[in-house]
CHARMM internal coordinates of N, CA and C (Angstrom, degrees):
IC EDIT
DIST 1 N 1 CA 1.4582
DIST 1 CA 1 C 1.5242
ANGL 1 N 1 CA 1 C 108.62
DIST 1 C 2 N 1.3006
ANGL 1 CA 1 C 2 N 115.75
DIHE 1 N 1 CA 1 C 2 N 136.67
DIST 2 N 2 CA 1.4581
ANGL 1 C 2 N 2 CA 121.00
DIHE 1 CA 1 C 2 N 2 CA 179.48
DIST 2 CA 2 C 1.5190
ANGL 2 N 2 CA 2 C 110.48
DIHE 1 C 2 N 2 CA 2 C -79.24
DIST 2 C 3 N 1.3398
ANGL 2 CA 2 C 3 N 115.87
DIHE 2 N 2 CA 2 C 3 N 152.03
DIST 3 N 3 CA 1.4565
ANGL 2 C 3 N 3 CA 121.22
DIHE 2 CA 2 C 3 N 3 CA -179.80
DIST 3 CA 3 C 1.5170
ANGL 3 N 3 CA 3 C 112.92
DIHE 2 C 3 N 3 CA 3 C -55.03
DIST 3 C 4 N 1.3139
ANGL 3 CA 3 C 4 N 117.12
DIHE 3 N 3 CA 3 C 4 N -40.89
DIST 4 N 4 CA 1.4594
ANGL 3 C 4 N 4 CA 120.93
DIHE 3 CA 3 C 4 N 4 CA -179.61
DIST 4 CA 4 C 1.5228
ANGL 4 N 4 CA 4 C 112.30
DIHE 3 C 4 N 4 CA 4 C -63.53
DIST 4 C 5 N 1.3294
ANGL 4 CA 4 C 5 N 116.34
DIHE 4 N 4 CA 4 C 5 N -34.25
DIST 5 N 5 CA 1.4591
ANGL 4 C 5 N 5 CA 119.48
DIHE 4 CA 4 C 5 N 5 CA 177.61
DIST 5 CA 5 C 1.5190
ANGL 5 N 5 CA 5 C 110.76
DIHE 4 C 5 N 5 CA 5 C -69.46
DIST 5 C 6 N 1.3294
ANGL 5 CA 5 C 6 N 117.15
DIHE 5 N 5 CA 5 C 6 N -38.90
DIST 6 N 6 CA 1.4639
ANGL 5 C 6 N 6 CA 120.15
DIHE 5 CA 5 C 6 N 6 CA 177.69
DIST 6 CA 6 C 1.5238
ANGL 6 N 6 CA 6 C 110.13
DIHE 5 C 6 N 6 CA 6 C -66.20
DIST 6 C 7 N 1.3238
ANGL 6 CA 6 C 7 N 117.10
DIHE 6 N 6 CA 6 C 7 N -41.91
DIST 7 N 7 CA 1.4594
ANGL 6 C 7 N 7 CA 121.05
DIHE 6 CA 6 C 7 N 7 CA -178.62
DIST 7 CA 7 C 1.5152
ANGL 7 N 7 CA 7 C 112.65
DIHE 6 C 7 N 7 CA 7 C -72.15
DIST 7 C 8 N 1.3066
ANGL 7 CA 7 C 8 N 117.81
DIHE 7 N 7 CA 7 C 8 N -20.30
DIST 8 N 8 CA 1.4600
ANGL 7 C 8 N 8 CA 120.61
DIHE 7 CA 7 C 8 N 8 CA -177.89
DIST 8 CA 8 C 1.5214
ANGL 8 N 8 CA 8 C 111.79
DIHE 7 C 8 N 8 CA 8 C -61.79
DIST 8 C 9 N 1.3097
ANGL 8 CA 8 C 9 N 117.90
DIHE 8 N 8 CA 8 C 9 N -22.86
DIST 9 N 9 CA 1.4625
ANGL 8 C 9 N 9 CA 121.21
DIHE 8 CA 8 C 9 N 9 CA -178.17
DIST 9 CA 9 C 1.5186
ANGL 9 N 9 CA 9 C 113.03
DIHE 8 C 9 N 9 CA 9 C -96.09
DIST 9 C 10 N 1.3143
ANGL 9 CA 9 C 10 N 118.10
DIHE 9 N 9 CA 9 C 10 N 3.96
DIST 10 N 10 CA 1.4581
ANGL 9 C 10 N 10 CA 121.34
DIHE 9 CA 9 C 10 N 10 CA -176.79
DIST 10 CA 10 C 1.5109
ANGL 10 N 10 CA 10 C 111.35
DIHE 9 C 10 N 10 CA 10 C -103.51
DIST 10 C 11 N 1.3016
ANGL 10 CA 10 C 11 N 116.34
DIHE 10 N 10 CA 10 C 11 N 145.00
DIST 11 N 11 CA 1.4517
ANGL 10 C 11 N 11 CA 121.62
DIHE 10 CA 10 C 11 N 11 CA 171.60
DIST 11 CA 11 C 1.5151
ANGL 11 N 11 CA 11 C 113.96
DIHE 10 C 11 N 11 CA 11 C 72.71
DIST 11 C 12 N 1.3047
ANGL 11 CA 11 C 12 N 113.85
DIHE 11 N 11 CA 11 C 12 N 171.41
DIST 12 N 12 CA 1.4538
ANGL 11 C 12 N 12 CA 121.69
DIHE 11 CA 11 C 12 N 12 CA 177.64
DIST 12 CA 12 C 1.5174
ANGL 12 N 12 CA 12 C 107.00
DIHE 11 C 12 N 12 CA 12 C -109.98
DIST 12 C 13 N 1.2970
ANGL 12 CA 12 C 13 N 116.35
DIHE 12 N 12 CA 12 C 13 N 105.57
DIST 13 N 13 CA 1.4434
ANGL 12 C 13 N 13 CA 120.16
DIHE 12 CA 12 C 13 N 13 CA -177.43
DIST 13 CA 13 C 1.5226
ANGL 13 N 13 CA 13 C 110.32
DIHE 12 C 13 N 13 CA 13 C -81.14
DIST 13 C 14 N 1.3050
ANGL 13 CA 13 C 14 N 115.32
DIHE 13 N 13 CA 13 C 14 N 160.15
DIST 14 N 14 CA 1.4585
ANGL 13 C 14 N 14 CA 121.57
DIHE 13 CA 13 C 14 N 14 CA -173.94
DIST 14 CA 14 C 1.5268
ANGL 14 N 14 CA 14 C 109.61
DIHE 13 C 14 N 14 CA 14 C -121.80
DIST 14 C 15 N 1.3303
ANGL 14 CA 14 C 15 N 117.69
DIHE 14 N 14 CA 14 C 15 N 175.04
DIST 15 N 15 CA 1.4640
ANGL 14 C 15 N 15 CA 119.04
DIHE 14 CA 14 C 15 N 15 CA 175.34
DIST 15 CA 15 C 1.5365
ANGL 15 N 15 CA 15 C 111.95
DIHE 14 C 15 N 15 CA 15 C -59.07
DIST 15 C 16 N 1.3318
ANGL 15 CA 15 C 16 N 116.38
DIHE 15 N 15 CA 15 C 16 N -33.06
DIST 16 N 16 CA 1.4646
ANGL 15 C 16 N 16 CA 119.30
DIHE 15 CA 15 C 16 N 16 CA 178.27
DIST 16 CA 16 C 1.5287
ANGL 16 N 16 CA 16 C 111.28
DIHE 15 C 16 N 16 CA 16 C -69.67
DIST 16 C 17 N 1.3246
ANGL 16 CA 16 C 17 N 116.02
DIHE 16 N 16 CA 16 C 17 N -35.83
DIST 17 N 17 CA 1.4649
ANGL 16 C 17 N 17 CA 122.25
DIHE 16 CA 16 C 17 N 17 CA -178.94
DIST 17 CA 17 C 1.5310
ANGL 17 N 17 CA 17 C 108.67
DIHE 16 C 17 N 17 CA 17 C -127.42
DIST 17 C 18 N 1.3380
ANGL 17 CA 17 C 18 N 117.94
DIHE 17 N 17 CA 17 C 18 N 84.56
DIST 18 N 18 CA 1.4624
ANGL 17 C 18 N 18 CA 120.40
DIHE 17 CA 17 C 18 N 18 CA -174.11
DIST 18 CA 18 C 1.5320
ANGL 18 N 18 CA 18 C 114.39
DIHE 17 C 18 N 18 CA 18 C -71.92
DIST 18 C 19 N 1.3331
ANGL 18 CA 18 C 19 N 117.41
DIHE 18 N 18 CA 18 C 19 N -18.79
DIST 19 N 19 CA 1.4650
ANGL 18 C 19 N 19 CA 119.19
DIHE 18 CA 18 C 19 N 19 CA -179.54
DIST 19 CA 19 C 1.5312
ANGL 19 N 19 CA 19 C 109.62
DIHE 18 C 19 N 19 CA 19 C -149.46
DIST 19 C 20 N 1.3136
ANGL 19 CA 19 C 20 N 115.82
DIHE 19 N 19 CA 19 C 20 N 176.99
DIST 20 N 20 CA 1.4606
ANGL 19 C 20 N 20 CA 121.20
DIHE 19 CA 19 C 20 N 20 CA -175.27
DIST 20 CA 20 C 1.5272
ANGL 20 N 20 CA 20 C 112.14
DIHE 19 C 20 N 20 CA 20 C -62.54
DIST 20 C 21 N 1.3122
ANGL 20 CA 20 C 21 N 117.48
DIHE 20 N 20 CA 20 C 21 N -39.85
DIST 21 N 21 CA 1.4706
ANGL 20 C 21 N 21 CA 119.77
DIHE 20 CA 20 C 21 N 21 CA -179.33
DIST 21 CA 21 C 1.5233
ANGL 21 N 21 CA 21 C 110.92
DIHE 20 C 21 N 21 CA 21 C -65.39
DIST 21 C 22 N 1.3203
ANGL 21 CA 21 C 22 N 117.25
DIHE 21 N 21 CA 21 C 22 N -43.19
DIST 22 N 22 CA 1.4640
ANGL 21 C 22 N 22 CA 120.76
DIHE 21 CA 21 C 22 N 22 CA 178.74
DIST 22 CA 22 C 1.5207
ANGL 22 N 22 CA 22 C 110.62
DIHE 21 C 22 N 22 CA 22 C -63.40
DIST 22 C 23 N 1.3342
ANGL 22 CA 22 C 23 N 116.62
DIHE 22 N 22 CA 22 C 23 N -39.44
DIST 23 N 23 CA 1.4590
ANGL 22 C 23 N 23 CA 120.15
DIHE 22 CA 22 C 23 N 23 CA 177.60
DIST 23 CA 23 C 1.5239
ANGL 23 N 23 CA 23 C 110.33
DIHE 22 C 23 N 23 CA 23 C -63.36
DIST 23 C 24 N 1.3156
ANGL 23 CA 23 C 24 N 116.91
DIHE 23 N 23 CA 23 C 24 N -47.43
DIST 24 N 24 CA 1.4649
ANGL 23 C 24 N 24 CA 120.77
DIHE 23 CA 23 C 24 N 24 CA -179.79
DIST 24 CA 24 C 1.5264
ANGL 24 N 24 CA 24 C 111.23
DIHE 23 C 24 N 24 CA 24 C -59.47
DIST 24 C 25 N 1.3201
ANGL 24 CA 24 C 25 N 116.23
DIHE 24 N 24 CA 24 C 25 N -46.85
DIST 25 N 25 CA 1.4726
ANGL 24 C 25 N 25 CA 119.79
DIHE 24 CA 24 C 25 N 25 CA -179.54
DIST 25 CA 25 C 1.5332
ANGL 25 N 25 CA 25 C 111.39
DIHE 24 C 25 N 25 CA 25 C -64.54
DIST 25 C 26 N 1.3250
ANGL 25 CA 25 C 26 N 116.25
DIHE 25 N 25 CA 25 C 26 N -42.02
DIST 26 N 26 CA 1.4654
ANGL 25 C 26 N 26 CA 119.91
DIHE 25 CA 25 C 26 N 26 CA 179.47
DIST 26 CA 26 C 1.5176
ANGL 26 N 26 CA 26 C 112.27
DIHE 25 C 26 N 26 CA 26 C -63.94
DIST 26 C 27 N 1.3344
ANGL 26 CA 26 C 27 N 116.43
DIHE 26 N 26 CA 26 C 27 N -42.64
DIST 27 N 27 CA 1.4633
ANGL 26 C 27 N 27 CA 119.62
DIHE 26 CA 26 C 27 N 27 CA 178.77
DIST 27 CA 27 C 1.5277
ANGL 27 N 27 CA 27 C 111.52
DIHE 26 C 27 N 27 CA 27 C -68.52
DIST 27 C 28 N 1.3266
ANGL 27 CA 27 C 28 N 117.29
DIHE 27 N 27 CA 27 C 28 N -37.44
DIST 28 N 28 CA 1.4663
ANGL 27 C 28 N 28 CA 120.30
DIHE 27 CA 27 C 28 N 28 CA 177.59
DIST 28 CA 28 C 1.5299
ANGL 28 N 28 CA 28 C 110.48
DIHE 27 C 28 N 28 CA 28 C -63.05
DIST 28 C 29 N 1.3281
ANGL 28 CA 28 C 29 N 117.00
DIHE 28 N 28 CA 28 C 29 N -42.79
DIST 29 N 29 CA 1.4649
ANGL 28 C 29 N 29 CA 121.20
DIHE 28 CA 28 C 29 N 29 CA 179.25
DIST 29 CA 29 C 1.5352
ANGL 29 N 29 CA 29 C 110.04
DIHE 28 C 29 N 29 CA 29 C -64.65
DIST 29 C 30 N 1.3326
ANGL 29 CA 29 C 30 N 115.92
DIHE 29 N 29 CA 29 C 30 N -44.07
DIST 30 N 30 CA 1.4781
ANGL 29 C 30 N 30 CA 120.87
DIHE 29 CA 29 C 30 N 30 CA 178.20
DIST 30 CA 30 C 1.5224
ANGL 30 N 30 CA 30 C 110.74
DIHE 29 C 30 N 30 CA 30 C -61.25
DIST 30 C 31 N 1.3220
ANGL 30 CA 30 C 31 N 117.65
DIHE 30 N 30 CA 30 C 31 N -46.14
DIST 31 N 31 CA 1.4628
ANGL 30 C 31 N 31 CA 120.38
DIHE 30 CA 30 C 31 N 31 CA -179.97
DIST 31 CA 31 C 1.5211
ANGL 31 N 31 CA 31 C 111.52
DIHE 30 C 31 N 31 CA 31 C -63.07
DIST 31 C 32 N 1.3271
ANGL 31 CA 31 C 32 N 116.85
DIHE 31 N 31 CA 31 C 32 N -37.28
DIST 32 N 32 CA 1.4670
ANGL 31 C 32 N 32 CA 120.04
DIHE 31 CA 31 C 32 N 32 CA 177.90
DIST 32 CA 32 C 1.5348
ANGL 32 N 32 CA 32 C 110.33
DIHE 31 C 32 N 32 CA 32 C -60.87
DIST 32 C 33 N 1.3247
ANGL 32 CA 32 C 33 N 116.22
DIHE 32 N 32 CA 32 C 33 N -46.51
DIST 33 N 33 CA 1.4746
ANGL 32 C 33 N 33 CA 120.08
DIHE 32 CA 32 C 33 N 33 CA 178.53
DIST 33 CA 33 C 1.5208
ANGL 33 N 33 CA 33 C 111.34
DIHE 32 C 33 N 33 CA 33 C -67.17
DIST 33 C 34 N 1.3293
ANGL 33 CA 33 C 34 N 116.24
DIHE 33 N 33 CA 33 C 34 N -40.52
DIST 34 N 34 CA 1.4620
ANGL 33 C 34 N 34 CA 121.19
DIHE 33 CA 33 C 34 N 34 CA -175.78
DIST 34 CA 34 C 1.5233
ANGL 34 N 34 CA 34 C 111.66
DIHE 33 C 34 N 34 CA 34 C -67.18
DIST 34 C 35 N 1.3234
ANGL 34 CA 34 C 35 N 117.25
DIHE 34 N 34 CA 34 C 35 N -34.35
DIST 35 N 35 CA 1.4656
ANGL 34 C 35 N 35 CA 121.35
DIHE 34 CA 34 C 35 N 35 CA -176.61
DIST 35 CA 35 C 1.5302
ANGL 35 N 35 CA 35 C 113.38
DIHE 34 C 35 N 35 CA 35 C -90.67
DIST 35 C 36 N 1.3179
ANGL 35 CA 35 C 36 N 117.59
DIHE 35 N 35 CA 35 C 36 N -7.71
DIST 36 N 36 CA 1.4640
ANGL 35 C 36 N 36 CA 120.71
DIHE 35 CA 35 C 36 N 36 CA -178.83
DIST 36 CA 36 C 1.5337
ANGL 36 N 36 CA 36 C 110.27
DIHE 35 C 36 N 36 CA 36 C -70.01
DIST 36 C 37 N 1.3078
ANGL 36 CA 36 C 37 N 115.37
DIHE 36 N 36 CA 36 C 37 N 145.87
DIST 37 N 37 CA 1.4584
ANGL 36 C 37 N 37 CA 120.79
DIHE 36 CA 36 C 37 N 37 CA 175.99
DIST 37 CA 37 C 1.5298
ANGL 37 N 37 CA 37 C 107.89
DIHE 36 C 37 N 37 CA 37 C -70.97
DIST 37 C 38 N 1.3276
ANGL 37 CA 37 C 38 N 115.80
DIHE 37 N 37 CA 37 C 38 N 126.96
DIST 38 N 38 CA 1.4576
ANGL 37 C 38 N 38 CA 120.10
DIHE 37 CA 37 C 38 N 38 CA -178.68
DIST 38 CA 38 C 1.5260
ANGL 38 N 38 CA 38 C 109.49
DIHE 37 C 38 N 38 CA 38 C -160.17
DIST 38 C 39 N 1.3068
ANGL 38 CA 38 C 39 N 114.80
DIHE 38 N 38 CA 38 C 39 N 161.90
DIST 39 N 39 CA 1.4660
ANGL 38 C 39 N 39 CA 119.62
DIHE 38 CA 38 C 39 N 39 CA 173.95
DIST 39 CA 39 C 1.5290
ANGL 39 N 39 CA 39 C 108.55
DIHE 38 C 39 N 39 CA 39 C -79.75
DIST 39 C 40 N 1.3046
ANGL 39 CA 39 C 40 N 117.77
DIHE 39 N 39 CA 39 C 40 N 157.25
DIST 40 N 40 CA 1.4665
ANGL 39 C 40 N 40 CA 119.92
DIHE 39 CA 39 C 40 N 40 CA 179.52
DIST 40 CA 40 C 1.5328
ANGL 40 N 40 CA 40 C 111.39
DIHE 39 C 40 N 40 CA 40 C -59.33
DIST 40 C 41 N 1.3013
ANGL 40 CA 40 C 41 N 114.51
DIHE 40 N 40 CA 40 C 41 N 144.00
DIST 41 N 41 CA 1.4577
ANGL 40 C 41 N 41 CA 120.75
DIHE 40 CA 40 C 41 N 41 CA -179.97
DIST 41 CA 41 C 1.5247
ANGL 41 N 41 CA 41 C 110.32
DIHE 40 C 41 N 41 CA 41 C -81.60
DIST 41 C 42 N 1.3144
ANGL 41 CA 41 C 42 N 115.90
DIHE 41 N 41 CA 41 C 42 N 147.07
DIST 42 N 42 CA 1.4617
ANGL 41 C 42 N 42 CA 120.30
DIHE 41 CA 41 C 42 N 42 CA 175.37
DIST 42 CA 42 C 1.5312
ANGL 42 N 42 CA 42 C 110.50
DIHE 41 C 42 N 42 CA 42 C -69.06
DIST 42 C 43 N 1.3296
ANGL 42 CA 42 C 43 N 116.35
DIHE 42 N 42 CA 42 C 43 N -27.99
DIST 43 N 43 CA 1.4652
ANGL 42 C 43 N 43 CA 121.34
DIHE 42 CA 42 C 43 N 43 CA -179.67
DIST 43 CA 43 C 1.5312
ANGL 43 N 43 CA 43 C 109.73
DIHE 42 C 43 N 43 CA 43 C -102.60
DIST 43 C 44 N 1.3158
ANGL 43 CA 43 C 44 N 116.43
DIHE 43 N 43 CA 43 C 44 N 59.50
DIST 44 N 44 CA 1.4624
ANGL 43 C 44 N 44 CA 121.54
DIHE 43 CA 43 C 44 N 44 CA -174.94
DIST 44 CA 44 C 1.5264
ANGL 44 N 44 CA 44 C 111.86
DIHE 43 C 44 N 44 CA 44 C -65.83
DIST 44 C 45 N 1.3217
ANGL 44 CA 44 C 45 N 117.63
DIHE 44 N 44 CA 44 C 45 N -28.19
DIST 45 N 45 CA 1.4706
ANGL 44 C 45 N 45 CA 119.64
DIHE 44 CA 44 C 45 N 45 CA 179.03
DIST 45 CA 45 C 1.5328
ANGL 45 N 45 CA 45 C 111.08
DIHE 44 C 45 N 45 CA 45 C -64.52
DIST 45 C 46 N 1.3186
ANGL 45 CA 45 C 46 N 116.86
DIHE 45 N 45 CA 45 C 46 N -38.34
DIST 46 N 46 CA 1.4643
ANGL 45 C 46 N 46 CA 120.85
DIHE 45 CA 45 C 46 N 46 CA 177.12
DIST 46 CA 46 C 1.5268
ANGL 46 N 46 CA 46 C 110.21
DIHE 45 C 46 N 46 CA 46 C -65.18
DIST 46 C 47 N 1.3318
ANGL 46 CA 46 C 47 N 117.12
DIHE 46 N 46 CA 46 C 47 N -38.35
DIST 47 N 47 CA 1.4647
ANGL 46 C 47 N 47 CA 120.42
DIHE 46 CA 46 C 47 N 47 CA 177.61
DIST 47 CA 47 C 1.5252
ANGL 47 N 47 CA 47 C 111.11
DIHE 46 C 47 N 47 CA 47 C -64.43
DIST 47 C 48 N 1.3212
ANGL 47 CA 47 C 48 N 116.57
DIHE 47 N 47 CA 47 C 48 N -41.95
DIST 48 N 48 CA 1.4679
ANGL 47 C 48 N 48 CA 120.57
DIHE 47 CA 47 C 48 N 48 CA 178.23
DIST 48 CA 48 C 1.5295
ANGL 48 N 48 CA 48 C 109.96
DIHE 47 C 48 N 48 CA 48 C -62.40
DIST 48 C 49 N 1.3199
ANGL 48 CA 48 C 49 N 117.28
DIHE 48 N 48 CA 48 C 49 N -43.55
DIST 49 N 49 CA 1.4683
ANGL 48 C 49 N 49 CA 121.32
DIHE 48 CA 48 C 49 N 49 CA 179.06
DIST 49 CA 49 C 1.5289
ANGL 49 N 49 CA 49 C 110.82
DIHE 48 C 49 N 49 CA 49 C -63.46
DIST 49 C 50 N 1.3291
ANGL 49 CA 49 C 50 N 116.98
DIHE 49 N 49 CA 49 C 50 N -41.30
DIST 50 N 50 CA 1.4688
ANGL 49 C 50 N 50 CA 120.58
DIHE 49 CA 49 C 50 N 50 CA 178.36
DIST 50 CA 50 C 1.5210
ANGL 50 N 50 CA 50 C 110.31
DIHE 49 C 50 N 50 CA 50 C -64.75
DIST 50 C 51 N 1.3347
ANGL 50 CA 50 C 51 N 117.02
DIHE 50 N 50 CA 50 C 51 N -42.96
DIST 51 N 51 CA 1.4605
ANGL 50 C 51 N 51 CA 120.54
DIHE 50 CA 50 C 51 N 51 CA 179.13
DIST 51 CA 51 C 1.5297
ANGL 51 N 51 CA 51 C 110.88
DIHE 50 C 51 N 51 CA 51 C -60.55
DIST 51 C 52 N 1.3108
ANGL 51 CA 51 C 52 N 117.26
DIHE 51 N 51 CA 51 C 52 N -41.87
DIST 52 N 52 CA 1.4559
ANGL 51 C 52 N 52 CA 121.20
DIHE 51 CA 51 C 52 N 52 CA 178.95
DIST 52 CA 52 C 1.5298
ANGL 52 N 52 CA 52 C 110.94
DIHE 51 C 52 N 52 CA 52 C -62.90
DIST 52 C 53 N 1.3171
ANGL 52 CA 52 C 53 N 116.73
DIHE 52 N 52 CA 52 C 53 N -44.57
DIST 53 N 53 CA 1.4689
ANGL 52 C 53 N 53 CA 120.80
DIHE 52 CA 52 C 53 N 53 CA -179.72
DIST 53 CA 53 C 1.5258
ANGL 53 N 53 CA 53 C 111.26
DIHE 52 C 53 N 53 CA 53 C -64.60
DIST 53 C 54 N 1.3244
ANGL 53 CA 53 C 54 N 116.89
DIHE 53 N 53 CA 53 C 54 N -42.48
DIST 54 N 54 CA 1.4649
ANGL 53 C 54 N 54 CA 119.90
DIHE 53 CA 53 C 54 N 54 CA -179.56
DIST 54 CA 54 C 1.5235
ANGL 54 N 54 CA 54 C 111.21
DIHE 53 C 54 N 54 CA 54 C -68.86
DIST 54 C 55 N 1.3243
ANGL 54 CA 54 C 55 N 117.58
DIHE 54 N 54 CA 54 C 55 N -38.42
DIST 55 N 55 CA 1.4683
ANGL 54 C 55 N 55 CA 120.59
DIHE 54 CA 54 C 55 N 55 CA 177.21
DIST 55 CA 55 C 1.5243
ANGL 55 N 55 CA 55 C 110.22
DIHE 54 C 55 N 55 CA 55 C -62.94
DIST 55 C 56 N 1.3199
ANGL 55 CA 55 C 56 N 117.34
DIHE 55 N 55 CA 55 C 56 N -39.97
DIST 56 N 56 CA 1.4674
ANGL 55 C 56 N 56 CA 120.75
DIHE 55 CA 55 C 56 N 56 CA 178.45
DIST 56 CA 56 C 1.5301
ANGL 56 N 56 CA 56 C 110.50
DIHE 55 C 56 N 56 CA 56 C -63.96
DIST 56 C 57 N 1.3263
ANGL 56 CA 56 C 57 N 117.48
DIHE 56 N 56 CA 56 C 57 N -41.29
DIST 57 N 57 CA 1.4638
ANGL 56 C 57 N 57 CA 121.59
DIHE 56 CA 56 C 57 N 57 CA 177.97
DIST 57 CA 57 C 1.5269
ANGL 57 N 57 CA 57 C 110.05
DIHE 56 C 57 N 57 CA 57 C -64.15
DIST 57 C 58 N 1.3141
ANGL 57 CA 57 C 58 N 116.26
DIHE 57 N 57 CA 57 C 58 N -42.84
DIST 58 N 58 CA 1.4618
ANGL 57 C 58 N 58 CA 121.18
DIHE 57 CA 57 C 58 N 58 CA 179.04
DIST 58 CA 58 C 1.5323
ANGL 58 N 58 CA 58 C 110.59
DIHE 57 C 58 N 58 CA 58 C -62.91
DIST 58 C 59 N 1.3197
ANGL 58 CA 58 C 59 N 116.42
DIHE 58 N 58 CA 58 C 59 N -44.68
DIST 59 N 59 CA 1.4604
ANGL 58 C 59 N 59 CA 120.95
DIHE 58 CA 58 C 59 N 59 CA -179.73
DIST 59 CA 59 C 1.5221
ANGL 59 N 59 CA 59 C 112.26
DIHE 58 C 59 N 59 CA 59 C -64.14
DIST 59 C 60 N 1.3288
ANGL 59 CA 59 C 60 N 117.52
DIHE 59 N 59 CA 59 C 60 N -31.18
DIST 60 N 60 CA 1.4619
ANGL 59 C 60 N 60 CA 120.14
DIHE 59 CA 59 C 60 N 60 CA -179.82
DIST 60 CA 60 C 1.5220
ANGL 60 N 60 CA 60 C 111.91
DIHE 59 C 60 N 60 CA 60 C -64.77
DIST 60 C 61 N 1.3292
ANGL 60 CA 60 C 61 N 117.27
DIHE 60 N 60 CA 60 C 61 N -19.33
DIST 61 N 61 CA 1.4618
ANGL 60 C 61 N 61 CA 121.37
DIHE 60 CA 60 C 61 N 61 CA 176.87
DIST 61 CA 61 C 1.5225
ANGL 61 N 61 CA 61 C 110.68
DIHE 60 C 61 N 61 CA 61 C -101.23
DIST 61 C 62 N 1.3105
ANGL 61 CA 61 C 62 N 117.78
DIHE 61 N 61 CA 61 C 62 N -42.39
DIST 62 N 62 CA 1.4576
ANGL 61 C 62 N 62 CA 121.60
DIHE 61 CA 61 C 62 N 62 CA -175.05
DIST 62 CA 62 C 1.5299
ANGL 62 N 62 CA 62 C 111.61
DIHE 61 C 62 N 62 CA 62 C -66.39
DIST 62 C 63 N 1.3114
ANGL 62 CA 62 C 63 N 118.23
DIHE 62 N 62 CA 62 C 63 N -43.78
DIST 63 N 63 CA 1.4618
ANGL 62 C 63 N 63 CA 120.64
DIHE 62 CA 62 C 63 N 63 CA -176.68
DIST 63 CA 63 C 1.5325
ANGL 63 N 63 CA 63 C 112.86
DIHE 62 C 63 N 63 CA 63 C -61.69
DIST 63 C 64 N 1.3335
ANGL 63 CA 63 C 64 N 120.56
DIHE 63 N 63 CA 63 C 64 N -44.98
DIST 64 N 64 CA 1.4710
ANGL 63 C 64 N 64 CA 118.47
DIHE 63 CA 63 C 64 N 64 CA 176.20
DIST 64 CA 64 C 1.5285
ANGL 64 N 64 CA 64 C 112.83
DIHE 63 C 64 N 64 CA 64 C -62.94
DIST 64 C 65 N 1.3247
ANGL 64 CA 64 C 65 N 117.48
DIHE 64 N 64 CA 64 C 65 N -35.42
DIST 65 N 65 CA 1.4673
ANGL 64 C 65 N 65 CA 120.02
DIHE 64 CA 64 C 65 N 65 CA 177.78
DIST 65 CA 65 C 1.5222
ANGL 65 N 65 CA 65 C 109.66
DIHE 64 C 65 N 65 CA 65 C -65.44
DIST 65 C 66 N 1.3207
ANGL 65 CA 65 C 66 N 117.83
DIHE 65 N 65 CA 65 C 66 N -44.81
DIST 66 N 66 CA 1.4623
ANGL 65 C 66 N 66 CA 120.99
DIHE 65 CA 65 C 66 N 66 CA 178.44
DIST 66 CA 66 C 1.5255
ANGL 66 N 66 CA 66 C 110.88
DIHE 65 C 66 N 66 CA 66 C -59.96
DIST 66 C 67 N 1.3158
ANGL 66 CA 66 C 67 N 117.81
DIHE 66 N 66 CA 66 C 67 N -40.61
DIST 67 N 67 CA 1.4630
ANGL 66 C 67 N 67 CA 121.36
DIHE 66 CA 66 C 67 N 67 CA 178.96
DIST 67 CA 67 C 1.5216
ANGL 67 N 67 CA 67 C 110.80
DIHE 66 C 67 N 67 CA 67 C -62.03
DIST 67 C 68 N 1.3252
ANGL 67 CA 67 C 68 N 116.64
DIHE 67 N 67 CA 67 C 68 N -43.63
DIST 68 N 68 CA 1.4593
ANGL 67 C 68 N 68 CA 119.94
DIHE 67 CA 67 C 68 N 68 CA 178.63
DIST 68 CA 68 C 1.5145
ANGL 68 N 68 CA 68 C 111.87
DIHE 67 C 68 N 68 CA 68 C -64.95
DIST 68 C 69 N 1.3226
ANGL 68 CA 68 C 69 N 117.15
DIHE 68 N 68 CA 68 C 69 N -41.69
DIST 69 N 69 CA 1.4582
ANGL 68 C 69 N 69 CA 120.81
DIHE 68 CA 68 C 69 N 69 CA -178.95
DIST 69 CA 69 C 1.5266
ANGL 69 N 69 CA 69 C 110.56
DIHE 68 C 69 N 69 CA 69 C -66.99
DIST 69 C 70 N 1.3152
ANGL 69 CA 69 C 70 N 117.56
DIHE 69 N 69 CA 69 C 70 N -40.68
DIST 70 N 70 CA 1.4606
ANGL 69 C 70 N 70 CA 120.59
DIHE 69 CA 69 C 70 N 70 CA -179.90
DIST 70 CA 70 C 1.5234
ANGL 70 N 70 CA 70 C 111.76
DIHE 69 C 70 N 70 CA 70 C -64.57
DIST 70 C 71 N 1.3180
ANGL 70 CA 70 C 71 N 118.27
DIHE 70 N 70 CA 70 C 71 N -27.91
DIST 71 N 71 CA 1.4581
ANGL 70 C 71 N 71 CA 120.62
DIHE 70 CA 70 C 71 N 71 CA -178.69
DIST 71 CA 71 C 1.5336
ANGL 71 N 71 CA 71 C 112.56
DIHE 70 C 71 N 71 CA 71 C -77.40
DIST 71 C 72 N 1.3331
ANGL 71 CA 71 C 72 N 118.01
DIHE 71 N 71 CA 71 C 72 N -11.75
DIST 72 N 72 CA 1.4676
ANGL 71 C 72 N 72 CA 120.42
DIHE 71 CA 71 C 72 N 72 CA 178.54
DIST 72 CA 72 C 1.4679
ANGL 72 N 72 CA 72 C 107.96
DIHE 71 C 72 N 72 CA 72 C -75.75
END
COOR INIT
IC SEED 1 N 1 CA 1 C
IC BUILD
C-alpha cells in the first residue's frame, strides 16, 4: 500500500485541503513562509488567523496518527 493511500483515511480534510497530498503540500508551503527570515507584517492579525487555521489542519492529521501509534 502506498503512503498516500494510507493517509487518505486520516484526518478531516477541508475544501482547502481535499486530500492528504494537498494537505502536505499546503503545510509545507506554509512552513516555508512561516520560517523564512522577514520583517513583521503590518497585517499580523491575518498571519495569526492563518497560523491557527493551518495548525488546526495539521492537528486533524497528526492526532489520529498519534492515536494509532499509541495503540501499538
